[in-house]
C-alpha positions as MATLAB code, in Angstrom:
seq = 'XXXXXXXXXXXXXXXXXXXXXXXXXXXXXXXXXXXXXXXXXXXXXXXXXXXXXXXXXXXXXXXXXXXXXXXXXXXXXXXXXXXXXXXXXXXXXXXXXXXXXXXXXXXXXXXXXXXXXXXXXXXXXXXXXXXXXXXXXXXXXXXXXXXXXXXXXXXXXXXXXXXXXXXXXXXXXXXXXXXXXXXXXXXXXXXXXXXXXXXXXXXXXXXXXXXXXXXXXXXXXXXXXXXXXXXXXXXXXXXXXXXXXXXXXXXXXXXXXXXXXXXXXXXX';
ca = [
     -28.462  -23.156   -6.118;
     -28.050  -25.330   -9.678;
     -29.572  -23.961  -12.565;
     -32.795  -25.510  -14.393;
     -32.087  -28.395  -16.609;
     -33.257  -27.074  -19.746;
     -33.198  -28.957  -22.859;
     -31.107  -28.007  -25.664;
     -33.838  -27.234  -28.185;
     -36.922  -24.643  -28.232;
     -40.246  -24.766  -30.433;
     -41.651  -21.812  -31.942;
     -45.057  -21.695  -33.265;
     -47.575  -20.443  -35.673;
     -50.736  -21.105  -37.602;
     -51.987  -20.453  -41.145;
     -56.095  -20.617  -41.800;
     -58.824  -19.842  -39.880;
     -59.388  -23.284  -36.854;
     -63.215  -22.456  -36.905;
     -65.596  -25.005  -38.265;
     -68.416  -22.621  -38.356;
     -66.820  -20.711  -41.383;
     -65.212  -21.909  -44.537;
     -63.016  -19.471  -47.082;
     -63.392  -21.417  -49.992;
     -60.043  -20.146  -51.014;
     -58.290  -21.171  -48.188;
     -60.334  -24.280  -46.092;
     -57.346  -24.665  -44.713;
     -55.899  -24.733  -41.196;
     -51.987  -25.406  -40.940;
     -50.432  -25.563  -37.187;
     -46.638  -25.338  -37.208;
     -43.952  -26.111  -34.390;
     -40.341  -24.768  -35.364;
     -37.238  -26.685  -33.473;
     -34.294  -25.188  -32.709;
     -30.885  -26.194  -31.255;
     -30.198  -23.334  -29.225;
     -26.608  -22.912  -30.047;
     -27.040  -23.114  -33.938;
     -30.159  -20.940  -32.987;
     -28.249  -18.152  -31.560;
     -24.449  -18.366  -33.417;
     -26.043  -18.655  -37.341;
     -29.601  -18.632  -37.599;
     -30.455  -15.398  -35.865;
     -27.311  -13.547  -37.064;
     -28.357  -15.010  -40.560;
     -31.877  -12.999  -40.927;
     -30.410  -10.051  -38.685;
     -27.697   -9.766  -41.982;
     -31.000  -10.155  -44.381;
     -32.809   -7.155  -43.007;
     -29.863   -4.731  -42.624;
     -29.152   -5.593  -46.476;
     -32.439   -4.915  -47.443;
     -33.832   -2.322  -44.928;
     -31.110   -0.953  -43.520;
     -32.052   -1.694  -39.770;
     -33.158   -5.180  -37.970;
     -36.120   -4.112  -36.287;
     -38.416   -4.978  -39.244;
     -40.519   -7.932  -38.272;
     -41.073  -10.658  -41.168;
     -44.715  -11.259  -41.598;
     -45.873  -13.618  -44.225;
     -49.177  -11.823  -44.875;
     -47.028   -8.221  -45.205;
     -44.663   -9.931  -47.776;
     -46.751  -11.508  -49.799;
     -49.333   -8.350  -50.018;
     -45.847   -6.091  -50.213;
     -47.198   -3.428  -47.735;
     -45.908   -1.980  -44.731;
     -42.139   -2.126  -44.357;
     -42.263   -4.377  -47.616;
     -43.594   -1.940  -50.007;
     -40.041   -1.776  -51.327;
     -41.060   -5.028  -52.960;
     -43.532   -3.730  -55.541;
     -39.873   -3.209  -57.074;
     -39.794   -6.484  -59.333;
     -35.782   -6.233  -59.217;
     -35.430   -6.271  -55.665;
     -38.333   -8.425  -54.826;
     -36.806  -11.195  -56.879;
     -33.601  -10.491  -54.869;
     -35.116  -10.378  -51.806;
     -36.942  -13.662  -52.512;
     -34.035  -15.631  -53.719;
     -32.237  -14.470  -50.388;
     -34.917  -15.324  -48.182;
     -34.929  -18.524  -49.493;
     -31.379  -19.105  -49.079;
     -31.101  -18.164  -45.584;
     -34.475  -20.209  -44.525;
     -33.137  -23.347  -46.364;
     -29.591  -23.011  -45.016;
     -30.875  -22.225  -41.514;
     -30.830  -25.435  -39.039;
     -34.062  -26.341  -38.101;
     -36.748  -28.852  -37.997;
     -40.828  -28.493  -38.920;
     -43.196  -30.445  -37.234;
     -46.609  -29.311  -39.053;
     -50.223  -30.526  -38.363;
     -52.720  -29.519  -41.382;
     -56.205  -30.095  -41.314;
     -58.776  -29.637  -44.551;
     -61.688  -28.402  -42.411;
     -63.991  -29.338  -45.620;
     -63.286  -33.160  -44.581;
     -63.177  -33.240  -41.080;
     -65.946  -30.956  -40.854;
     -68.110  -34.143  -42.123;
     -67.371  -35.811  -38.953;
     -70.319  -36.837  -36.748;
     -68.291  -35.565  -33.989;
     -65.875  -33.366  -35.341;
     -62.550  -32.093  -32.680;
     -62.008  -28.654  -32.389;
     -59.463  -28.331  -35.149;
     -56.837  -26.302  -33.106;
     -56.944  -28.693  -30.322;
     -56.214  -32.103  -32.809;
     -53.248  -29.798  -34.254;
     -51.716  -28.865  -31.053;
     -52.050  -32.471  -29.478;
     -50.310  -34.087  -33.015;
     -47.775  -31.271  -32.805;
     -46.861  -31.955  -29.162;
     -47.002  -35.877  -29.799;
     -44.638  -35.399  -32.542;
     -42.407  -32.804  -30.303;
     -42.112  -35.667  -27.329;
     -41.037  -37.953  -30.202;
     -38.385  -35.487  -31.316;
     -37.034  -34.924  -28.154;
     -36.938  -38.840  -27.010;
     -35.014  -39.034  -30.047;
     -32.528  -36.472  -28.760;
     -32.618  -37.805  -25.394;
     -34.099  -34.500  -23.927;
     -37.289  -35.360  -22.532;
     -36.606  -34.966  -19.132;
     -35.549  -31.633  -19.815;
     -37.914  -28.253  -19.217;
     -38.542  -27.254  -22.874;
     -40.166  -24.154  -24.087;
     -43.001  -23.872  -26.717;
     -43.325  -20.222  -27.809;
     -46.783  -19.054  -28.773;
     -47.998  -16.091  -30.054;
     -50.317  -13.889  -28.284;
     -54.053  -13.851  -30.030;
     -56.326  -12.262  -27.378;
     -57.264  -13.017  -23.797;
     -60.097  -15.446  -24.435;
     -57.768  -17.432  -27.090;
     -54.934  -17.663  -24.765;
     -56.829  -18.727  -22.057;
     -57.990  -21.518  -24.122;
     -54.512  -22.297  -25.743;
     -53.117  -22.455  -22.048;
     -55.787  -24.811  -20.875;
     -55.467  -27.267  -23.828;
     -51.873  -27.019  -23.829;
     -51.883  -28.517  -19.770;
     -54.852  -30.868  -20.663;
     -52.421  -32.376  -23.312;
     -49.319  -32.126  -20.984;
     -51.395  -33.697  -17.860;
     -51.978  -36.545  -19.863;
     -54.793  -36.614  -21.936;
     -52.817  -37.086  -25.178;
     -52.364  -40.570  -27.313;
     -48.843  -40.926  -26.144;
     -50.359  -42.465  -23.100;
     -47.870  -39.928  -20.860;
     -47.438  -36.637  -18.809;
     -45.492  -34.383  -20.258;
     -44.363  -32.118  -17.350;
     -41.105  -30.410  -19.005;
     -43.770  -29.043  -21.846;
     -43.565  -25.012  -20.768;
     -46.047  -22.826  -22.642;
     -44.874  -19.065  -23.604;
     -47.157  -16.858  -24.929;
     -45.320  -13.709  -26.721;
     -46.355  -11.059  -29.092;
     -45.364  -11.121  -31.952;
     -43.969   -7.613  -31.975;
     -40.737   -8.867  -30.107;
     -38.928   -9.602  -33.184;
     -38.556  -13.283  -31.873;
     -36.208  -14.869  -35.212;
     -37.922  -18.180  -34.217;
     -41.481  -16.795  -34.187;
     -40.900  -15.044  -37.830;
     -39.666  -18.412  -39.243;
     -42.816  -20.277  -37.957;
     -44.784  -17.603  -39.797;
     -42.966  -17.883  -42.605;
     -43.587  -21.544  -43.467;
     -47.340  -22.029  -42.203;
     -49.017  -20.883  -45.259;
     -46.647  -22.304  -48.085;
     -46.996  -25.915  -45.902;
     -51.226  -25.004  -45.711;
     -50.937  -24.496  -49.833;
     -48.879  -27.369  -50.241;
     -51.723  -29.498  -49.242;
     -54.030  -27.517  -50.714;
     -52.498  -27.450  -54.310;
     -50.128  -30.057  -54.267;
     -49.159  -29.630  -57.989;
     -48.813  -26.327  -57.723;
     -45.023  -24.552  -58.166;
     -44.299  -23.789  -54.216;
     -40.978  -22.325  -54.337;
     -41.297  -21.627  -50.088;
     -42.555  -25.043  -49.280;
     -39.686  -26.485  -51.533;
     -36.963  -24.845  -49.501;
     -37.508  -26.337  -46.411;
     -39.043  -29.590  -47.534;
     -36.233  -31.425  -46.243;
     -36.755  -30.034  -42.493;
     -40.181  -31.786  -41.920;
     -40.421  -34.083  -38.883;
     -43.237  -36.159  -38.078;
     -44.695  -39.845  -37.001;
     -47.852  -41.813  -38.414;
     -50.905  -40.680  -36.890;
     -52.960  -43.654  -37.241;
     -55.904  -42.568  -35.596;
     -56.527  -39.859  -38.117;
     -56.040  -41.464  -41.362;
     -58.454  -40.486  -44.058;
     -59.809  -37.746  -41.855;
     -57.892  -34.824  -43.819;
     -55.636  -34.522  -41.250;
     -51.910  -34.399  -42.646;
     -48.365  -34.479  -40.644;
     -46.071  -34.093  -42.990;
     -42.783  -35.893  -43.140;
     -39.408  -35.132  -44.507;
     -38.769  -35.236  -48.035;
     -34.938  -35.742  -48.129;
     -33.710  -39.218  -49.349;
     -32.476  -41.211  -46.518;
     -28.458  -41.449  -46.467;
     -26.887  -44.436  -44.926;
     -24.487  -42.859  -42.448;
     -20.677  -43.610  -42.758;
     -18.862  -45.396  -39.473;
     -17.359  -42.099  -38.784;
     -20.055  -39.702  -39.265;
     -21.013  -39.054  -35.390;
     -17.256  -37.366  -35.751;
     -18.810  -34.737  -37.849;
     -21.266  -31.999  -36.884;
     -24.638  -32.617  -38.389;
     -25.894  -30.716  -41.554;
     -29.996  -30.960  -40.250;
     -30.710  -31.091  -36.935;
];
């Protein structure tokens, strides 16, 4: 029996902030959903080994799960970062690994204050998921991969939340989207963060810095700047001026040389 026609790409998702409109954190009134897309060969050959090497260097083993909140608060495995010199060294090396890793980011950020002012506000998570999956379709279409099975890895959050995510994912894939088409080759995978997936950790590491960039764009943000060339987004006209942001790459456009297709790409 022939093996399934799997995509060359895999998507890992994470979020930052509370998606509820009933509560508003004055310090972070943001909801951000991110998808990090990896070309599988690059992921296996270079991305995962680079993160494992980083963990061995600073922790002596690779079972540590990189979690943005614990890193920021310097707790659990990351209590070693209370040492200023070690923290700066680790942050510099982690930033370099993130910058060098070959992946793209699809991110939708919602300013909850603005969307909650709508007369009939949509659920922030549902809006973000739909926009991100539509961007994923455009990415896969550009790569000639829409006819292949593509997996989207999301973190488990609890029975109720997981069921809601599954239903919304299936609804969007069934054609209830702004593309006006079915996304039958999109597959949802729910996974525990404890499985130590590099892709899930990368998605976790970028989500909050992206949200902070929208909240306070003038504030220095090294984590955001390190991956500013990796964003993939399309214009979302239906949500213009509603406090809904789809990030696009900040890298300059470069006109390719005639022989450019003979060289391996620097970015996906």
